[in-house]
C-alpha positions in Angstrom: 17.2 4.1 -13.9 18.4 5.7 -17.2 17.7 9.5 -17.4 14.9 8.7 -19.8 13.1 6.2 -17.5 13.3 9.1 -14.8 11.7 11.4 -17.1 8.6 9.0 -17.9 8.3 8.7 -14.0 8.1 12.5 -13.9 5.8 12.8 -16.6 3.5 9.8 -15.3 3.5 11.7 -11.2 2.7 15.0 -12.7 -0.4 13.5 -14.7 -1.3 11.9 -11.7 -0.8 14.7 -9.8 -3.1 16.8 -11.7 -6.1 14.4 -10.7 -5.2 13.8 -7.0 -7.2 17.0 -5.5 -10.5 15.2 -5.0 -12.9 12.9 -6.2 -15.0 15.9 -8.1 -11.6 17.1 -9.9 -11.1 14.0 -12.5 -12.4 11.8 -14.3 -10.9 11.9 -17.8 -13.0 14.1 -19.8 -11.1 14.2 -23.2 -13.5 11.9 -25.4 -11.2 12.9 -28.4 -8.2 10.6 -27.5 -9.1 7.6 -29.0 -5.9 5.5 -27.6 -7.2 6.1 -24.5 -11.2 6.2 -24.8 -13.7 5.6 -21.9 -15.5 2.9 -21.3 -18.7 2.4 -22.1 -20.7 2.7 -18.8 -23.4 0.9 -19.8 -21.9 -2.2 -20.2 -20.8 -4.9 -17.7 -17.2 -5.0 -17.9 -14.9 -7.8 -17.5 -18.2 -10.4 -18.1 -17.3 -13.5 -20.4 -20.3 -15.8 -20.3 -19.9 -17.8 -17.2 -16.7 -15.8 -15.9 -15.8 -12.5 -14.6 -12.2 -11.3 -15.8 -10.2 -9.1 -13.3 -6.6 -7.7 -13.7 -4.3 -9.0 -11.1 -1.1 -6.1 -11.4 1.9 -6.5 -9.4 5.9 -5.9 -9.7 6.7 -9.9 -10.1 10.2 -8.9 -11.1 12.7 -6.1 -10.3 13.5 -4.8 -7.1 9.6 -4.6 -5.6 9.1 -8.1 -6.1 10.3 -8.9 -2.4 7.0 -7.6 -1.8 5.0 -7.5 -4.4 4.7 -11.0 -5.5 3.0 -12.3 -2.2 0.5 -9.3 -2.5 -0.3 -11.3 -5.7 -0.5 -14.0 -4.0 -3.5 -13.1 -1.6 -5.2 -11.6 -4.5 -5.7 -15.2 -5.8 -6.2 -16.5 -2.5 -9.4 -14.6 -2.2 -10.5 -15.0 -5.6 -10.3 -18.9 -5.1 -12.4 -18.5 -1.7 -14.9 -16.5 -3.8 -14.7 -18.8 -6.3 -15.4 -21.5 -4.2 -18.1 -20.3 -2.3 -20.0 -19.4 -5.8 -18.5 -16.6 -7.4 -19.8 -13.0 -7.8 -23.2 -12.7 -9.6 -23.2 -16.8 -9.6 -20.1 -16.1 -12.1 -16.6 -17.5 -11.8 -13.8 -14.9 -11.2 -10.9 -15.1 -13.8 -7.5 -13.6 -12.9 -5.7 -12.0 -15.4 -2.1 -11.5 -14.5 0.4 -8.5 -15.8 4.0 -7.8 -14.6 4.7 -4.2 -13.5 8.3 -5.1 -13.4 9.1 -2.4 -10.9 8.7 0.3 -13.8 6.4 2.7 -13.4 5.5 3.3 -17.2 5.4 -0.2 -17.4 2.7 -0.5 -14.9 0.6 2.6 -16.7 1.1 0.2 -20.1 -0.3 -2.8 -18.5 -3.2 -1.2 -16.9 -3.9 0.0 -20.1 -3.5 -3.4 -21.6 -6.2 -5.1 -18.9 -8.8 -2.1 -19.6 -8.5 -2.0 -23.5 -7.3 -5.4 -24.4 -8.7 -7.9 -21.8 -11.6 -5.5 -20.8 -11.4 -6.6 -17.3 -14.1 -5.5 -14.5 -11.6 -4.4 -12.1 -8.1 -4.4 -11.1 -6.0 -4.9 -8.2 -2.2 -4.0 -7.9 0.5 -1.7 -7.5 2.5 -0.7 -4.1 4.5 2.0 -4.3 2.9 5.3 -4.9 4.7 5.8 -8.1 3.7 2.8 -9.8 -0.2 4.3 -8.7 0.5 7.9 -9.6 1.6 6.0 -12.7 -1.6 4.3 -13.2 -4.0 6.5 -11.9 -4.8 8.6 -14.9 -5.0 5.7 -17.2 -7.4 4.3 -14.7 -9.7 7.8 -14.7 -9.4 8.0 -18.4 -11.1 4.8 -18.7 -13.5 5.2 -15.9 -12.2 1.9 -14.7 -11.6 0.6 -11.0 -8.4 -0.2 -9.6 -8.1 -1.3 -6.0 -4.9 -0.7 -4.6 -3.7 -2.6 -1.3 -0.9 -0.8 0.2 -0.1 2.0 3.1 0.8 5.6 1.1 1.6 9.1 2.3 -2.4 10.4 1.6 -3.1 13.7 0.3 -5.0 11.9 -2.9 -8.5 10.4 -3.9 -9.6 9.1 -7.1 -13.2 8.2 -8.0 -11.9 5.6 -9.8 -9.2 4.2 -6.9 -10.6 2.3 -3.7 -7.2 2.2 -1.1 -7.3 -1.0 1.2 -4.1 0.0 3.1 -3.6 2.7 5.6 -3.5 6.2 4.7 -1.3 8.7 7.0 -3.8 9.5 9.8 -3.9 5.8 10.2 -0.4 4.6 9.8 2.2 7.1 10.3 0.8 9.8 12.9 0.1 6.8 15.1 3.5 5.8 14.5 5.2 9.3 15.3 2.6 9.5 18.2 4.0 6.4 19.9 7.3 7.5 19.6 6.9 10.8 21.4 5.2 8.6 24.3 8.4 6.3 24.6 10.8 9.6 24.7 12.2 8.5 20.9 12.2 12.7 19.9 15.6 13.0 18.4 14.7 11.5 14.8 17.3 10.9 11.6 14.7 9.9 8.1 15.7 8.0 5.9 13.7 7.0 2.7 13.3 5.8 -1.2 13.5 8.3 -3.4 10.2 8.6 -5.2 6.8 10.1 -4.2 5.8 8.1 -1.1 9.1 8.9 1.2 9.2 12.6 0.2 5.4 13.1 1.1 5.4 11.0 4.0 8.6 12.8 5.2 6.9 16.2 4.6 4.2 15.3 6.7 6.4 13.6 9.3 8.2 17.4 9.7 5.5 19.1 9.9 4.2 16.8 13.0 7.5 16.7 14.5 7.4 21.1 14.4 4.3 20.9 16.0 5.0 18.0 18.4 8.5 19.0 20.0 10.4 16.2 17.8 13.5 17.0 16.4 14.4 16.1 13.1 18.5 15.4 12.7 18.8 14.9 9.4 17.4 13.8 6.1 18.4 11.3 3.4 17.2 9.3 0.0 18.6 7.0 -2.2 16.9 5.0 -5.3 15.3 2.2 -5.5 17.3 -0.3 -5.6 20.3 1.2 -3.8 23.0 -1.2 -2.0 25.2 1.0 -0.7 24.4 2.6 2.7 28.1 3.3 4.4 28.0 7.0 4.2 24.1 7.0 5.7 25.0 4.5 7.9 28.1 7.0 9.2 25.4 10.6 8.8 23.3 8.5 11.4 25.9 7.7 13.7 27.3 11.3 13.8 23.9 12.9 14.4 23.3 9.9 17.4 19.4 10.2 17.2 17.1 8.4 19.1 15.5 6.7 16.7 15.4 6.2 12.8 12.1 6.5 10.6 12.9 4.4 7.6 10.6 4.9 4.6 12.5 2.9 2.5 11.2 0.1 -0.1 11.7 -2.7 -2.0 15.1 -4.7 -1.4 16.9 -1.8 -0.5 16.2 -2.7 3.3 18.3 -5.6 3.2 21.4 -3.5 2.4 20.8 -1.0 4.8 19.7 -3.2 7.7 22.7 -5.2 6.9 25.2 -2.4 6.9 23.5 -0.9 10.0 24.4 -3.9 11.8 27.7 -4.3 10.4 28.7 -0.8 11.5 27.7 -2.2 15.4 24.3 -0.5 15.4 21.1 -2.3 16.5 17.4 -1.5 17.4 18.5 -1.8 20.9 21.0 1.3 21.0 18.7 3.6 18.0 15.5 2.8 17.6 13.9 1.7 14.0 10.6 2.2 12.7 9.6 1.3 9.3 6.9 1.5 7.7 7.1 -0.7 4.5 8.8 -3.6 6.1 6.3 -6.5 7.1 6.8 -9.8 8.2 7.4 -10.9 4.4 10.1 -8.3 4.1 11.8 -9.2 7.5 12.7 -12.6 6.5 14.4 -11.0 3.2 16.0 -8.4 5.1 17.5 -11.5 7.6 15.7 -11.6 10.9 18.8 -11.1 12.8 19.4 -7.6 11.2 15.7 -6.7 12.3 15.4 -8.0 15.5 13.5 -5.7 18.1 13.0 -3.1 15.3 9.5 -1.5 15.3 6.7 -1.3 12.8 3.6 0.4 12.1 0.9 -1.1 10.5 -2.7 -1.8 10.4 -2.3 -5.6 10.4 0.2 -8.4 11.6 0.3 -12.5 11.3 0.1 -12.8 15.0 -3.3 -10.3 15.1 -6.1 -12.0 17.4 -9.0 -12.0 15.9 -10.7 -15.4 14.9 -11.1 -13.8 11.4 -7.3 -13.9 11.2 -7.0 -17.7 12.9 -8.8 -18.6 9.5 -7.2 -16.2 7.3 -3.3 -17.5 8.5 -4.5 -21.4 8.2 -6.0 -20.6 4.5 -2.7 -18.1 3.7 -0.5 -21.4 5.0 -1.9 -24.2 3.5 -2.5 -22.9 0.0 1.6 -21.0 0.0 3.3 -23.1 3.2 3.6 -23.1 6.5 7.2 -21.1 6.6 5.3 -18.3 4.5 4.4 -15.4 6.6 1.2 -13.3 6.3 1.3 -9.5 6.5 -0.5 -6.2 6.1 0.0 -5.3 2.5 -0.6 -9.4 2.0 -4.1 -8.7 4.3 -5.0 -5.5 2.4 -5.0 -7.1 -0.8 -7.2 -9.8 0.3 -9.4 -7.4 1.7 -9.9 -5.5 -1.1 -10.7 -8.7 -3.4 -13.4 -9.2 -0.9 -14.8 -6.0 -1.1 -14.7 -5.5 -4.7 -17.0 -9.0 -4.6 -19.4 -7.6 -1.8 -19.9 -4.4 -4.1 -20.8 -6.0 -7.2 -23.2 -8.3 -5.4 -25.2 -4.7 -3.9 -25.0 -3.5 -7.2 -26.0 -6.4 -9.0 -23.6 -5.3 -11.5 -19.8 -5.2 -12.6 -20.5 -1.6 -13.8 -17.9 0.9 -12.2 -20.3 3.4 -11.6 -23.1 1.3 -10.1 -20.1 -0.5 -8.0 -19.1 3.0 -6.4 -23.1 4.1 -5.9 -22.7 0.4 -4.0 -19.9 1.1 -1.9 -20.6 3.7 1.0 -20.8 1.7 4.0 -19.8 -1.9 2.6 -18.6 -3.6 5.8 -15.9 -7.0 6.1 -15.0 -8.9 9.0 -11.5 -8.9 7.9 -8.3 -10.4 9.7 -7.3 -7.3 10.7 -10.8 -6.6 12.2 -13.9 -4.9 10.9 -13.8 -2.3 8.5 -16.0 0.0 6.4 -15.6 1.7 3.4 -15.6 5.3 2.9 -17.9 6.3 0.2 -16.8 9.9 0.1 -13.0 9.0 -0.6 -13.1 5.6 -1.2 -11.0 4.6 1.9 -11.8 2.4 4.5 -11.7 2.4 8.8 -8.4 0.9 9.7 -7.0 0.1 13.6 -3.7 1.6 13.9 -0.9 -1.3 15.6 2.6 -0.9 16.6 4.8 -4.0 16.6 7.9 -5.3 17.4 10.0 -7.8 15.2 10.7 -10.8 17.0 13.2 -13.5 17.1 11.2 -15.8 14.2 10.6 -12.9 12.0 6.9 -12.6 13.6 5.6 -8.7 14.5 4.2 -8.6 17.8 1.6 -6.1 18.6 3.0 -3.6 21.2 0.2 -0.8 21.0 -2.9 -0.5 19.3 -5.7 2.3 18.9 -8.9 2.0 21.1 -10.8 1.0 17.3 -10.9 1.5 13.5 -9.6 5.1 12.8 -12.1 7.1 9.8 -9.7 7.5 6.5 -8.8 10.9 6.7 -6.4 11.3 3.1 -6.2 15.1 3.2 -5.3 15.3 7.0 -8.1 17.6 7.4 -8.6 17.3 10.8 -5.0 18.2 11.6 -4.2 21.9 12.5 -0.4 21.1 11.8 -1.1 19.9 8.2 -3.0 23.2 7.2 -1.1 24.2 3.8 0.3 20.2 3.0 
């Protein structure tokens, strides 16, 4: 990434962070900026005759395409299902797709296009926190809705974003608690160099300090990085019990290949990942990640009646060798939740949809989920899994039930000050 691109990312992140303190703190009050003027909240966004236009915005090219193409596909599957069942408010959903191209300013630009030019009712999109941070001020400025489908670092809530992936207390903290239970208390942190891994590791270090876990090292590399020899050697020298991995995208391919080529494996040094699911396991190479742990909320092997139906529908549309995974399921859930909110509101108007959102439930493939009307996150069951020889993930631990979202970690004393 060029210096100019980095400056653009930093600016987008700073703009976004200024709106991340809470739901009441944001909303875009500068009405003088005609280039991103807020939409007429009395109108019915997206409605065009007998259709409702929605945006689908993911990286279909670049380093994040390994993960995001399948998430796009999940949203299209949900749209097909809803349309076949009669649509929303008696109208068919019409997806308008855009490519964020693994470039965060591009995500912001395409989000603005979908809102201003295409006049969509809602946008489903993003994967990395950098893409979400770049889009956040666009959606708040325009008072338009974004459904974001991927687990993230927390410490954020927006009045115009619904988060259907896990926040910290629904994924990372259960992962740490499982590691401690298994005696994996000497840990090395490896992550991509952007907001999610940096913030997640800040939270991990705070948790570790309060829970007797020792952090032996911390390394970051740019997205798309392919040379991990030096990082792997540092890990070998530190001799950790485990590695907590927050690498994203196709960097995981290079990391795990070089991890294995140096004679290391999850049998001797366990790796727990929070951004590798079934889709990535296949891309990384099953032999390179067999036996490694993951922390998520859903696996293709999750045993619910709804998941059996979901996997069957997914494979019928995209092929029997194409696995489902957590972000795929969370994206699918997001579309269905939005449809239920619109039906309850009787409108595509974002303000009315937001008012209708609290308490909406959906029998998702992962289990029952419920929308929190205050912070716009959903309840999630935490699951730890182990990657098997087929590239699927076998659940080895699960929480007793859905965990209420706590994006600002208000219920944890160790998190004060984060």
